[in-house]
N, CA, C and O atoms as CSV, one atom per row, in Angstrom:
chain,resi,resn,atom,element,x,y,z
A,1,MET,N,N,-43.620,114.044,94.719
A,1,MET,CA,C,-44.258,114.933,94.563
A,1,MET,C,C,-45.641,114.164,93.969
A,1,MET,O,O,-45.529,113.557,92.904
A,2,SER,N,N,-46.262,114.176,94.299
A,2,SER,CA,C,-47.731,113.391,94.315
A,2,SER,C,C,-48.331,113.684,92.590
A,2,SER,O,O,-47.992,114.603,91.845
A,3,ASP,N,N,-49.161,112.733,92.354
A,3,ASP,CA,C,-49.891,113.153,91.009
A,3,ASP,C,C,-50.697,114.062,91.024
A,3,ASP,O,O,-51.037,114.561,89.952
A,4,SER,N,N,-51.239,114.541,92.265
A,4,SER,CA,C,-52.134,115.457,91.950
A,4,SER,C,C,-51.979,116.728,92.190
A,4,SER,O,O,-52.854,117.593,92.135
A,5,SER,N,N,-50.226,116.928,92.613
A,5,SER,CA,C,-49.605,118.181,93.009
A,5,SER,C,C,-48.695,118.362,91.632
A,5,SER,O,O,-48.299,119.520,91.498
A,6,ALA,N,N,-48.308,117.499,90.639
A,6,ALA,CA,C,-48.021,118.032,89.734
A,6,ALA,C,C,-49.232,118.132,88.679
A,6,ALA,O,O,-48.798,118.511,87.591
A,7,GLN,N,N,-50.241,117.968,88.675
A,7,GLN,CA,C,-51.453,118.408,88.262
A,7,GLN,C,C,-51.617,119.477,88.048
A,7,GLN,O,O,-51.788,120.087,86.992
A,8,SER,N,N,-51.546,119.947,89.640
A,8,SER,CA,C,-52.115,121.407,89.970
A,8,SER,C,C,-51.046,122.334,89.650
A,8,SER,O,O,-51.302,123.531,89.522
A,9,LEU,N,N,-49.732,121.831,89.495
A,9,LEU,CA,C,-48.697,122.782,89.142
A,9,LEU,C,C,-49.070,122.998,87.568
A,9,LEU,O,O,-49.009,124.102,87.027
A,10,LYS,N,N,-49.380,122.055,87.047
A,10,LYS,CA,C,-49.466,121.828,85.317
A,10,LYS,C,C,-50.582,123.216,85.310
A,10,LYS,O,O,-50.351,124.359,84.914
A,11,GLN,N,N,-51.817,122.664,85.882
A,11,GLN,CA,C,-53.158,123.904,85.757
A,11,GLN,C,C,-52.749,125.207,86.201
A,11,GLN,O,O,-53.436,126.191,85.926
A,12,LEU,N,N,-51.444,125.316,87.015
A,12,LEU,CA,C,-51.370,126.997,87.543
A,12,LEU,C,C,-50.222,127.510,86.100
A,12,LEU,O,O,-50.202,128.664,85.673
A,13,LYS,N,N,-49.710,126.843,85.769
A,13,LYS,CA,C,-48.758,127.339,84.645
A,13,LYS,C,C,-49.404,127.341,83.439
A,13,LYS,O,O,-49.158,128.248,82.644
A,14,ILE,N,N,-50.301,126.355,83.126
A,14,ILE,CA,C,-51.249,126.910,81.868
A,14,ILE,C,C,-52.176,127.900,82.164
A,14,ILE,O,O,-52.361,128.625,81.187
A,15,LYS,N,N,-53.083,128.326,83.514
A,15,LYS,CA,C,-53.930,129.694,83.434
A,15,LYS,C,C,-52.692,130.842,83.671
A,15,LYS,O,O,-52.967,131.983,83.300
A,16,THR,N,N,-51.745,130.680,84.090
A,16,THR,CA,C,-51.170,131.681,84.334
A,16,THR,C,C,-50.670,132.603,82.905
A,16,THR,O,O,-50.728,133.816,82.702
A,17,GLY,N,N,-50.145,131.433,82.001
A,17,GLY,CA,C,-49.867,131.662,80.653
A,17,GLY,C,C,-51.222,132.067,79.879
A,17,GLY,O,O,-51.151,132.946,79.020
A,18,VAL,N,N,-52.582,131.382,80.190
A,18,VAL,CA,C,-53.258,131.915,79.378
A,18,VAL,C,C,-53.952,133.519,79.745
A,18,VAL,O,O,-54.434,134.330,78.954
A,19,VAL,N,N,-53.806,133.611,81.148
A,19,VAL,CA,C,-53.693,135.531,81.615
A,19,VAL,C,C,-52.768,136.369,81.020
A,19,VAL,O,O,-53.101,137.501,80.669
A,20,LYS,N,N,-51.496,135.890,80.845
A,20,LYS,CA,C,-50.445,136.525,80.270
A,20,LYS,C,C,-50.860,136.887,78.800
A,20,LYS,O,O,-50.721,137.951,78.195
A,21,ARG,N,N,-51.408,135.697,78.401
A,21,ARG,CA,C,-51.390,136.087,76.868
A,21,ARG,C,C,-52.705,137.168,76.266
A,21,ARG,O,O,-52.751,138.022,75.381
A,22,LEU,N,N,-53.831,136.543,77.388
A,22,LEU,CA,C,-55.221,137.589,77.214
A,22,LEU,C,C,-54.609,139.026,77.543
A,22,LEU,O,O,-54.845,139.912,76.721
A,23,HIS,N,N,-53.678,139.409,78.909
A,23,HIS,CA,C,-53.490,140.809,79.237
A,23,HIS,C,C,-52.749,141.154,77.823
A,23,HIS,O,O,-53.150,142.182,77.279
A,24,LYS,N,N,-51.587,140.329,77.078
A,24,LYS,CA,C,-50.861,141.081,76.408
A,24,LYS,C,C,-52.013,141.829,74.969
A,24,LYS,O,O,-52.030,142.940,74.440
A,25,GLU,N,N,-52.908,140.477,74.744
A,25,GLU,CA,C,-53.660,140.635,73.924
A,25,GLU,C,C,-54.520,142.061,73.648
A,25,GLU,O,O,-54.745,142.686,72.612
A,26,GLU,N,N,-54.916,142.298,75.134
A,26,GLU,CA,C,-55.956,143.293,75.107
A,26,GLU,C,C,-55.098,144.558,74.956
A,26,GLU,O,O,-55.607,145.393,74.209
A,27,SER,N,N,-54.055,144.853,75.429
A,27,SER,CA,C,-53.173,146.074,75.000
A,27,SER,C,C,-52.878,145.973,73.961
A,27,SER,O,O,-52.823,147.025,73.323
A,28,VAL,N,N,-52.617,144.988,73.415
A,28,VAL,CA,C,-52.684,145.188,71.533
A,28,VAL,C,C,-53.550,145.998,71.133
A,28,VAL,O,O,-53.334,147.106,70.641
A,29,TYR,N,N,-54.983,145.288,71.399
A,29,TYR,CA,C,-55.752,145.774,70.607
A,29,TYR,C,C,-56.037,147.084,71.080
A,29,TYR,O,O,-56.866,147.649,70.366
A,30,ALA,N,N,-55.465,148.036,72.440
A,30,ALA,CA,C,-56.146,149.132,72.673
A,30,ALA,C,C,-55.328,150.044,71.896
A,30,ALA,O,O,-55.840,151.052,71.410
A,31,GLN,N,N,-53.769,149.704,71.697
A,31,GLN,CA,C,-53.265,150.540,71.111
A,31,GLN,C,C,-53.586,150.556,69.732
A,31,GLN,O,O,-53.577,151.602,69.084
A,32,GLU,N,N,-53.966,149.078,69.087
A,32,GLU,CA,C,-54.471,149.334,67.544
A,32,GLU,C,C,-55.569,150.171,67.861
A,32,GLU,O,O,-55.453,151.089,67.049
A,33,VAL,N,N,-56.247,150.328,68.335
A,33,VAL,CA,C,-57.809,151.228,68.363
A,33,VAL,C,C,-57.181,153.088,68.391
A,33,VAL,O,O,-57.645,153.919,67.611
A,34,VAL,N,N,-56.320,153.357,69.213
A,34,VAL,CA,C,-55.149,154.352,69.207
A,34,VAL,C,C,-54.958,154.810,67.895
A,34,VAL,O,O,-55.380,155.785,67.274
A,35,ASP,N,N,-53.983,153.571,67.537
A,35,ASP,CA,C,-53.407,153.852,65.819
A,35,ASP,C,C,-54.284,154.276,64.852
A,35,ASP,O,O,-54.067,155.174,64.038
A,36,GLN,N,N,-55.427,153.514,64.971
A,36,GLN,CA,C,-56.461,153.647,63.650
A,36,GLN,C,C,-57.103,154.924,63.934
A,36,GLN,O,O,-57.499,155.716,63.079
A,37,LYS,N,N,-57.175,155.058,65.132
A,37,LYS,CA,C,-58.121,156.595,64.951
A,37,LYS,C,C,-57.126,157.688,64.576
A,37,LYS,O,O,-57.649,158.767,64.295
A,38,LYS,N,N,-55.891,157.629,64.520
A,38,LYS,CA,C,-55.170,158.576,64.152
A,38,LYS,C,C,-55.068,158.167,62.836
A,38,LYS,O,O,-54.792,159.263,62.346
A,39,VAL,N,N,-55.086,157.322,61.798
A,39,VAL,CA,C,-54.860,157.148,60.991
A,39,VAL,C,C,-56.291,157.425,60.109
A,39,VAL,O,O,-56.206,157.634,58.898
A,40,VAL,N,N,-57.557,157.413,60.769
A,40,VAL,CA,C,-58.965,157.925,60.683
A,40,VAL,C,C,-58.481,159.219,60.027
A,40,VAL,O,O,-58.266,159.586,58.871
A,41,HIS,N,N,-58.388,159.843,61.447
A,41,HIS,CA,C,-58.088,161.523,61.616
A,41,HIS,C,C,-57.569,161.883,60.112
A,41,HIS,O,O,-58.204,162.498,59.256
A,42,LYS,N,N,-56.201,161.325,60.003
A,42,LYS,CA,C,-55.535,161.728,58.768
A,42,LYS,C,C,-56.042,161.591,57.799
A,42,LYS,O,O,-56.290,162.517,57.027
A,43,LEU,N,N,-56.388,160.103,57.556
A,43,LEU,CA,C,-57.304,160.187,56.044
A,43,LEU,C,C,-58.236,161.490,55.465
A,43,LEU,O,O,-58.133,162.042,54.370
A,44,LYS,N,N,-59.325,161.838,56.743
A,44,LYS,CA,C,-60.051,162.516,56.404
A,44,LYS,C,C,-59.366,163.876,56.408
A,44,LYS,O,O,-59.969,164.663,55.680
A,45,ASP,N,N,-58.532,164.282,56.869
A,45,ASP,CA,C,-57.908,165.796,56.823
A,45,ASP,C,C,-57.007,165.618,55.698
A,45,ASP,O,O,-56.373,166.627,55.391
A,46,ALA,N,N,-56.805,164.582,55.020
A,46,ALA,CA,C,-55.925,164.628,53.735
A,46,ALA,C,C,-57.212,164.630,52.740
A,46,ALA,O,O,-56.955,164.354,51.568
A,47,GLU,N,N,-58.427,164.882,53.036
A,47,GLU,CA,C,-59.491,164.237,51.947
A,47,GLU,C,C,-59.416,163.069,51.500
A,47,GLU,O,O,-60.243,162.979,50.593
A,48,ALA,N,N,-58.980,162.304,51.613
A,48,ALA,CA,C,-58.737,160.759,50.697
A,48,ALA,C,C,-60.268,160.694,50.055
A,48,ALA,O,O,-61.222,161.472,50.042
A,49,GLU,N,N,-60.011,159.369,49.530
A,49,GLU,CA,C,-61.444,159.073,49.028
A,49,GLU,C,C,-61.772,158.044,49.866
A,49,GLU,O,O,-61.108,157.235,50.514
A,50,GLY,N,N,-63.172,158.290,49.683
A,50,GLY,CA,C,-64.232,157.971,50.657
A,50,GLY,C,C,-63.997,156.378,51.010
A,50,GLY,O,O,-64.290,155.990,52.141
A,51,ALA,N,N,-63.367,155.284,49.853
A,51,ALA,CA,C,-63.582,153.974,50.068
A,51,ALA,C,C,-62.032,153.487,51.158
A,51,ALA,O,O,-61.798,152.554,51.925
A,52,ASP,N,N,-61.255,154.706,50.678
A,52,ASP,CA,C,-60.043,154.756,52.205
A,52,ASP,C,C,-60.600,155.020,53.402
A,52,ASP,O,O,-60.563,154.082,54.199
A,53,ILE,N,N,-61.019,155.848,53.702
A,53,ILE,CA,C,-61.632,156.530,54.702
A,53,ILE,C,C,-62.932,155.326,55.232
A,53,ILE,O,O,-63.066,154.980,56.406
A,54,ARG,N,N,-63.664,154.899,54.259
A,54,ARG,CA,C,-64.757,153.702,55.260
A,54,ARG,C,C,-63.808,152.326,54.954
A,54,ARG,O,O,-64.579,151.367,54.936
A,55,ALA,N,N,-62.446,151.894,54.713
A,55,ALA,CA,C,-61.531,150.889,55.049
A,55,ALA,C,C,-61.226,151.046,56.270
A,55,ALA,O,O,-61.618,150.427,57.258
A,56,ALA,N,N,-60.332,152.112,56.150
A,56,ALA,CA,C,-59.831,152.433,57.780
A,56,ALA,C,C,-60.885,152.522,58.830
A,56,ALA,O,O,-60.473,152.124,59.919
A,57,GLU,N,N,-62.323,152.991,58.824
A,57,GLU,CA,C,-63.516,153.035,59.840
A,57,GLU,C,C,-63.515,151.447,59.854
A,57,GLU,O,O,-62.910,150.993,60.825
A,58,ARG,N,N,-63.953,150.683,59.160
A,58,ARG,CA,C,-63.952,149.134,59.071
A,58,ARG,C,C,-62.685,148.749,60.154
A,58,ARG,O,O,-62.816,148.120,61.204
A,59,VAL,N,N,-61.608,149.228,59.676
A,59,VAL,CA,C,-60.571,148.141,60.700
A,59,VAL,C,C,-60.319,148.774,61.979
A,59,VAL,O,O,-59.805,148.086,62.861
A,60,LEU,N,N,-60.652,150.182,62.243
A,60,LEU,CA,C,-60.917,150.389,63.760
A,60,LEU,C,C,-62.300,150.010,64.234
A,60,LEU,O,O,-62.289,149.736,65.434
A,61,LYS,N,N,-63.527,149.906,63.649
A,61,LYS,CA,C,-64.494,149.257,64.110
A,61,LYS,C,C,-64.178,147.937,64.717
A,61,LYS,O,O,-64.258,147.769,65.934
A,62,ASP,N,N,-63.800,146.938,63.843
A,62,ASP,CA,C,-63.154,145.558,64.406
A,62,ASP,C,C,-62.244,145.561,65.627
A,62,ASP,O,O,-62.362,144.859,66.631
A,63,SER,N,N,-61.165,146.625,65.320
A,63,SER,CA,C,-60.475,146.491,66.950
A,63,SER,C,C,-61.199,147.334,68.030
A,63,SER,O,O,-60.557,147.238,69.076
A,64,GLU,N,N,-62.184,148.048,68.164
A,64,GLU,CA,C,-62.800,148.422,68.868
A,64,GLU,C,C,-63.617,147.412,69.582
A,64,GLU,O,O,-63.761,147.530,70.799
A,65,MET,N,N,-64.180,146.401,68.920
A,65,MET,CA,C,-65.039,145.349,69.204
A,65,MET,C,C,-64.123,144.348,69.878
A,65,MET,O,O,-64.546,143.611,70.768
A,66,MET,N,N,-62.928,144.322,69.474
A,66,MET,CA,C,-62.138,143.432,70.027
A,66,MET,C,C,-61.485,143.828,71.515
A,66,MET,O,O,-60.963,142.913,72.152
A,67,VAL,N,N,-61.501,144.929,71.977
A,67,VAL,CA,C,-60.957,145.266,73.101
A,67,VAL,C,C,-62.300,144.782,74.176
A,67,VAL,O,O,-61.947,144.466,75.312
A,68,PRO,N,N,-63.350,144.735,73.958
A,68,PRO,CA,C,-64.413,144.444,75.554
A,68,PRO,C,C,-64.495,142.493,75.297
A,68,PRO,O,O,-64.653,141.610,76.140
A,69,ARG,N,N,-64.327,142.406,73.914
A,69,ARG,CA,C,-64.149,140.596,73.995
A,69,ARG,C,C,-63.467,139.860,74.666
A,69,ARG,O,O,-63.770,138.814,75.239
A,70,THR,N,N,-61.597,140.927,74.548
A,70,THR,CA,C,-60.731,140.217,74.844
A,70,THR,C,C,-60.561,140.539,76.598
A,70,THR,O,O,-59.933,139.905,77.446
A,71,ARG,N,N,-61.412,141.814,76.721
A,71,ARG,CA,C,-61.526,142.123,78.299
A,71,ARG,C,C,-62.731,141.118,78.772
A,71,ARG,O,O,-63.157,141.684,79.779
A,72,GLY,N,N,-63.225,140.362,78.652
A,72,GLY,CA,C,-64.226,139.947,79.088
A,72,GLY,C,C,-63.598,138.726,79.049
A,72,GLY,O,O,-63.860,138.097,80.074
A,73,GLN,N,N,-62.671,137.951,78.077
A,73,GLN,CA,C,-62.089,136.776,78.482
A,73,GLN,C,C,-60.866,136.586,79.292
A,73,GLN,O,O,-60.477,135.524,79.778
A,74,LEU,N,N,-60.302,137.765,79.375
A,74,LEU,CA,C,-59.323,138.046,80.485
A,74,LEU,C,C,-59.743,138.280,82.126
A,74,LEU,O,O,-58.987,138.287,83.097
A,75,GLU,N,N,-60.915,138.430,82.090
A,75,GLU,CA,C,-61.479,138.177,83.414
A,75,GLU,C,C,-62.195,137.197,83.739
A,75,GLU,O,O,-62.578,137.168,84.909
A,76,GLU,N,N,-62.574,136.169,82.878
A,76,GLU,CA,C,-62.762,134.950,83.178
A,76,GLU,C,C,-61.505,133.876,83.720
A,76,GLU,O,O,-61.616,133.013,84.591
A,77,ALA,N,N,-60.269,134.229,82.903
A,77,ALA,CA,C,-59.328,133.647,82.837
A,77,ALA,C,C,-58.735,134.202,84.349
A,77,ALA,O,O,-58.363,133.506,85.294
A,78,VAL,N,N,-58.767,135.393,84.266
A,78,VAL,CA,C,-58.182,135.708,86.050
A,78,VAL,C,C,-58.609,135.409,87.233
A,78,VAL,O,O,-57.913,135.276,88.240
A,79,GLN,N,N,-59.990,135.273,87.125
A,79,GLN,CA,C,-60.895,134.628,88.133
A,79,GLN,C,C,-60.736,132.729,88.177
A,79,GLN,O,O,-60.964,132.039,89.170
A,80,SER,N,N,-60.454,132.407,87.313
A,80,SER,CA,C,-60.252,131.234,86.991
A,80,SER,C,C,-58.951,131.016,87.491
A,80,SER,O,O,-58.965,129.890,87.987
A,81,LEU,N,N,-57.799,131.538,87.615
A,81,LEU,CA,C,-56.703,131.413,88.131
A,81,LEU,C,C,-56.558,131.883,89.611
A,81,LEU,O,O,-56.112,131.148,90.492
A,82,ASP,N,N,-57.016,133.304,89.834
A,82,ASP,CA,C,-57.229,133.413,91.209
A,82,ASP,C,C,-58.083,132.362,91.999
A,82,ASP,O,O,-57.943,132.371,93.222
A,83,ASP,N,N,-58.989,131.416,91.422
A,83,ASP,CA,C,-59.612,130.538,92.329
A,83,ASP,C,C,-58.700,129.298,92.305
A,83,ASP,O,O,-58.892,128.433,93.159
A,84,LEU,N,N,-57.783,129.154,91.451
A,84,LEU,CA,C,-56.711,128.005,91.460
A,84,LEU,C,C,-55.941,128.754,92.709
A,84,LEU,O,O,-55.988,128.170,93.791
A,85,VAL,N,N,-55.406,129.704,92.651
A,85,VAL,CA,C,-54.102,129.992,93.332
A,85,VAL,C,C,-54.407,130.055,95.257
A,85,VAL,O,O,-53.727,129.961,96.280
A,86,THR,N,N,-56.249,130.330,94.778
A,86,THR,CA,C,-56.748,130.700,96.463
A,86,THR,C,C,-56.833,129.206,97.226
A,86,THR,O,O,-56.549,129.033,98.411
A,87,ALA,N,N,-57.262,128.217,96.344
A,87,ALA,CA,C,-57.687,126.915,96.511
A,87,ALA,C,C,-56.208,126.217,96.804
A,87,ALA,O,O,-56.340,125.221,97.514
A,88,LEU,N,N,-54.963,126.469,96.467
A,88,LEU,CA,C,-53.903,125.882,96.504
A,88,LEU,C,C,-53.113,126.297,97.824
A,88,LEU,O,O,-52.656,125.473,98.616
A,89,GLU,N,N,-53.012,127.654,97.956
A,89,GLU,CA,C,-52.448,128.338,99.046
A,89,GLU,C,C,-52.375,127.642,100.535
A,89,GLU,O,O,-51.628,128.204,101.336
A,90,GLY,N,N,-52.943,126.700,100.894
A,90,GLY,CA,C,-52.378,125.835,101.926
A,90,GLY,C,C,-51.909,124.633,101.838
A,90,GLY,O,O,-51.560,123.937,102.792
A,91,GLU,N,N,-51.875,124.279,100.451
A,91,GLU,CA,C,-50.772,123.345,100.131
A,91,GLU,C,C,-49.230,123.668,100.169
A,91,GLU,O,O,-48.835,124.188,99.125
A,92,GLU,N,N,-48.291,123.481,101.115
A,92,GLU,CA,C,-47.285,123.989,101.004
A,92,GLU,C,C,-46.631,123.381,99.919
A,92,GLU,O,O,-45.989,124.257,99.340
A,93,SER,N,N,-46.477,122.151,99.305
A,93,SER,CA,C,-45.571,121.741,98.563
A,93,SER,C,C,-46.003,122.964,97.395
A,93,SER,O,O,-45.009,123.541,96.953
A,94,ILE,N,N,-47.068,123.349,96.942
A,94,ILE,CA,C,-47.359,124.103,95.738
A,94,ILE,C,C,-47.220,125.553,96.038
A,94,ILE,O,O,-46.754,126.401,95.278
A,95,SER,N,N,-47.658,125.723,97.178
A,95,SER,CA,C,-47.340,127.293,97.402
A,95,SER,C,C,-46.044,127.806,97.566
A,95,SER,O,O,-45.822,129.012,97.456
A,96,SER,N,N,-45.112,126.927,97.837
A,96,SER,CA,C,-44.086,127.356,97.543
A,96,SER,C,C,-43.092,127.375,96.279
A,96,SER,O,O,-41.903,127.696,96.288
A,97,SER,N,N,-43.904,126.936,95.146
A,97,SER,CA,C,-43.021,126.170,93.885
A,97,SER,C,C,-43.269,127.725,93.278
A,97,SER,O,O,-44.006,128.597,93.738
A,98,GLN,N,N,-42.210,127.783,91.825
A,98,GLN,CA,C,-42.052,128.799,91.368
A,98,GLN,C,C,-43.623,128.849,90.421
A,98,GLN,O,O,-44.114,129.977,90.423
A,99,GLU,N,N,-44.113,128.210,89.949
A,99,GLU,CA,C,-45.222,127.742,89.203
A,99,GLU,C,C,-46.380,128.870,90.018
A,99,GLU,O,O,-47.012,129.721,89.392
A,100,TYR,N,N,-46.456,128.717,91.109
A,100,TYR,CA,C,-47.283,129.388,92.647
A,100,TYR,C,C,-47.029,130.929,92.497
A,100,TYR,O,O,-47.922,131.767,92.625
A,101,LYS,N,N,-45.732,131.213,92.214
A,101,LYS,CA,C,-45.170,132.266,92.922
A,101,LYS,C,C,-45.660,133.221,91.443
A,101,LYS,O,O,-46.038,134.392,91.425
A,102,ASP,N,N,-45.521,132.394,90.428
A,102,ASP,CA,C,-45.414,133.054,89.335
A,102,ASP,C,C,-47.154,133.620,88.963
A,102,ASP,O,O,-47.502,134.707,88.503
A,103,ALA,N,N,-47.815,132.701,89.271
A,103,ALA,CA,C,-49.618,132.899,89.344
A,103,ALA,C,C,-49.820,134.128,90.079
A,103,ALA,O,O,-50.575,135.003,89.657
A,104,ALA,N,N,-49.113,134.238,91.267
A,104,ALA,CA,C,-49.339,135.450,92.199
A,104,ALA,C,C,-49.259,136.737,91.441
A,104,ALA,O,O,-50.094,137.564,91.075
A,105,ALA,N,N,-47.910,136.611,91.328
A,105,ALA,CA,C,-47.548,137.706,90.474
A,105,ALA,C,C,-47.969,138.388,89.637
A,105,ALA,O,O,-47.907,139.614,89.546
A,106,GLN,N,N,-48.559,137.436,88.772
A,106,GLN,CA,C,-49.451,137.809,87.447
A,106,GLN,C,C,-50.674,138.272,87.829
A,106,GLN,O,O,-51.204,139.196,87.212
A,107,LEU,N,N,-51.331,137.607,89.022
A,107,LEU,CA,C,-52.173,138.345,89.252
A,107,LEU,C,C,-52.260,139.712,89.840
A,107,LEU,O,O,-53.197,140.485,89.640
A,108,LYS,N,N,-51.326,139.930,90.500
A,108,LYS,CA,C,-50.899,141.064,91.341
A,108,LYS,C,C,-50.748,142.198,90.199
A,108,LYS,O,O,-51.254,143.295,90.435
A,109,GLU,N,N,-50.051,141.982,88.925
A,109,GLU,CA,C,-49.818,142.166,87.945
A,109,GLU,C,C,-51.253,143.330,87.309
A,109,GLU,O,O,-51.422,144.546,87.216
A,110,ILE,N,N,-52.027,142.094,86.996
A,110,ILE,CA,C,-53.252,142.500,86.494
A,110,ILE,C,C,-53.718,143.400,87.240
A,110,ILE,O,O,-53.821,144.503,86.704
A,111,GLU,N,N,-54.066,143.308,88.388
A,111,GLU,CA,C,-55.016,144.086,89.517
A,111,GLU,C,C,-54.500,145.375,89.339
A,111,GLU,O,O,-55.242,146.241,88.874
A,112,ALA,N,N,-53.198,145.667,89.675
A,112,ALA,CA,C,-52.205,146.940,89.124
A,112,ALA,C,C,-52.827,147.586,87.968
A,112,ALA,O,O,-53.333,148.695,88.138
A,113,ALA,N,N,-52.853,147.047,86.843
A,113,ALA,CA,C,-52.847,147.829,85.696
A,113,ALA,C,C,-54.510,147.844,85.502
A,113,ALA,O,O,-54.986,148.490,84.568
A,114,TRP,N,N,-55.387,147.093,86.441
A,114,TRP,CA,C,-56.925,147.365,86.312
A,114,TRP,C,C,-57.106,149.000,86.998
A,114,TRP,O,O,-57.710,149.988,86.579
A,115,GLU,N,N,-56.326,148.769,88.176
A,115,GLU,CA,C,-56.252,149.942,88.884
A,115,GLU,C,C,-55.851,151.556,88.097
A,115,GLU,O,O,-56.301,152.663,88.396
A,116,VAL,N,N,-55.099,151.281,87.281
A,116,VAL,CA,C,-54.813,152.496,86.716
A,116,VAL,C,C,-56.059,152.954,85.549
A,116,VAL,O,O,-56.318,154.124,85.269
A,117,GLN,N,N,-56.447,152.268,85.213
A,117,GLN,CA,C,-57.486,152.410,84.389
A,117,GLN,C,C,-58.684,153.134,84.609
A,117,GLN,O,O,-59.554,153.168,83.740
């Protein structure tokens, strides 16, 4: 395997890992928003102290801010990975590798998840 092929495989593996991590991170933040809304609602229903409610609302606001930020990073990472996959699809030694297959599968998974939203 040539040095450039090895480097390309390494880049595929790294970029695929970044996309996986950001996708997971985005879903964790989205779930945190849902959970934190329940906490705020519960505190308000229980007529908790104002400081407790404000603290819970701050946590909710922080989580809400992280969702679009993480989505933006994920979109950039997906584009970067997609560009690399497209550029390498003509190279038989790379397009038949496990790293390439993993990258393509990750892109399909993200695309399917975005269609559902």
